[in-house]
C-alpha positions as semicolon CSV with decimal commas, in nm:
position;residue;x (nm);y (nm);z (nm)
1;Q;-0,311;-5,988;5,316
2;V;-0,102;-6,007;5,001
3;Q;-0,235;-5,841;4,689
4;L;-0,119;-5,992;4,361
5;V;-0,159;-5,813;4,028
6;E;-0,103;-5,993;3,699
7;S;-0,016;-5,829;3,368
8;G;0,120;-5,917;3,027
9;G;-0,155;-6,136;2,891
10;G;-0,326;-6,096;2,559
11;S;-0,389;-6,254;2,223
12;V;-0,111;-6,418;2,026
13;Q;-0,080;-6,652;1,733
14;A;0,036;-7,007;1,778
15;G;0,413;-7,024;1,807
16;G;0,436;-6,686;1,972
17;S;0,555;-6,589;2,317
18;L;0,435;-6,386;2,611
19;R;0,584;-6,281;2,942
20;L;0,334;-6,266;3,224
21;S;0,416;-6,061;3,531
22;C;0,278;-6,076;3,881
23;T;0,353;-5,796;4,121
24;A;0,285;-5,769;4,491
25;P;0,261;-5,396;4,556
26;G;0,415;-5,294;4,884
27;R;0,507;-5,650;4,975
28;T;0,840;-5,826;5,006
29;I;0,799;-6,150;4,815
30;S;1,135;-6,302;4,900
31;T;0,983;-6,518;5,173
32;Y;0,694;-6,646;4,966
33;T;0,661;-6,933;4,726
34;L;0,505;-6,791;4,411
35;A;0,327;-6,996;4,150
36;W;0,130;-6,975;3,830
37;F;-0,183;-7,172;3,757
38;R;-0,413;-7,165;3,459
39;Q;-0,775;-7,247;3,400
40;A;-0,937;-7,304;3,066
41;P;-1,314;-7,274;3,027
42;G;-1,489;-7,577;3,173
43;K;-1,168;-7,723;3,313
44;E;-0,996;-7,740;3,647
45;R;-0,728;-7,498;3,757
46;D;-0,390;-7,650;3,666
47;F;-0,048;-7,583;3,809
48;V;0,212;-7,461;3,557
49;A;0,511;-7,329;3,753
50;A;0,646;-7,238;4,094
51;S;0,931;-7,024;4,223
52;I;1,016;-7,170;4,560
53;W;1,107;-6,976;4,869
54;N;1,447;-7,112;4,959
55;P;1,808;-6,984;4,948
56;L;1,850;-7,123;4,597
57;S;1,523;-6,975;4,468
58;S;1,451;-7,310;4,312
59;T;1,188;-7,348;4,046
60;Y;0,954;-7,630;3,959
61;I;0,776;-7,673;3,630
62;P;0,580;-7,985;3,535
63;D;0,700;-8,198;3,247
64;S;0,395;-8,105;3,042
65;V;0,524;-7,750;2,987
66;N;0,885;-7,744;3,105
67;N;1,029;-7,714;2,758
68;R;0,816;-7,407;2,686
69;F;0,751;-7,228;3,014
70;A;0,998;-7,067;3,254
71;I;0,944;-6,892;3,585
72;S;1,168;-6,635;3,745
73;R;1,145;-6,375;4,016
74;D;1,290;-6,036;4,092
75;N;1,265;-5,988;4,465
76;A;1,381;-5,628;4,438
77;K;1,077;-5,553;4,222
78;N;0,844;-5,782;4,417
79;T;0,762;-5,948;4,088
80;V;0,745;-6,302;3,952
81;Y;0,745;-6,372;3,580
82;L;0,617;-6,653;3,363
83;Q;0,778;-6,673;3,021
84;V;0,564;-6,875;2,785
85;N;0,708;-6,975;2,450
86;S;0,592;-7,175;2,149
87;L;0,235;-7,110;2,249
88;K;-0,036;-7,349;2,137
89;P;-0,412;-7,297;2,114
90;E;-0,450;-7,535;2,408
91;D;-0,255;-7,286;2,621
92;T;-0,555;-7,054;2,600
93;A;-0,669;-6,997;2,956
94;L;-0,699;-6,755;3,243
95;Y;-0,358;-6,747;3,412
96;Y;-0,342;-6,689;3,785
97;C;-0,059;-6,591;4,015
98;A;-0,061;-6,735;4,366
99;A;0,150;-6,704;4,679
100;K;0,205;-6,884;5,006
101;R;0,461;-6,914;5,281
102;S;0,533;-7,286;5,263
103;N;0,713;-7,503;5,008
104;V;0,479;-7,798;5,052
105;G;0,214;-7,898;4,803
106;L;0,338;-7,682;4,520
107;R;0,092;-7,826;4,269
108;S;-0,210;-7,800;4,490
109;S;-0,413;-7,483;4,437
110;G;-0,586;-7,531;4,771
111;T;-0,261;-7,472;4,960
112;Y;-0,212;-7,117;4,831
113;A;-0,341;-6,840;5,051
114;Y;-0,323;-6,550;4,809
115;W;-0,439;-6,516;4,451
116;G;-0,444;-6,260;4,177
117;Q;-0,754;-6,195;3,971
118;G;-0,616;-6,373;3,668
119;I;-0,516;-6,259;3,325
120;Q;-0,636;-6,391;2,992
121;V;-0,410;-6,556;2,738
122;I;-0,566;-6,640;2,401
123;V;-0,370;-6,835;2,143
124;S;-0,509;-6,851;1,791
125;S;-0,413;-7,110;1,533
């Protein structure tokens, strides 16, 4: 079992930035693919970024947010980060951290075995 704990959310005005963190206490995350998803009220859970488990620690961010969002990891701290810039009201959502062993199906929430409880991001206009 992998416990994931998110932090760093909150309320911000449009145009602002936040850095979300996801920590796996007592776990070595270097061999896991780590991802962020978000879910707005009444909508499906959407993929926003992944830090891939491979020697290059590759990242994947969809075109819809890749000029505003960035993902990084610090394996020594067992932590993955999501930097979100130029926030828009439509970015308001519950943001979830997820982890799995494989690098297949990065965008598919159903392929992730471990999830955090989510953290709220509210962007006001």
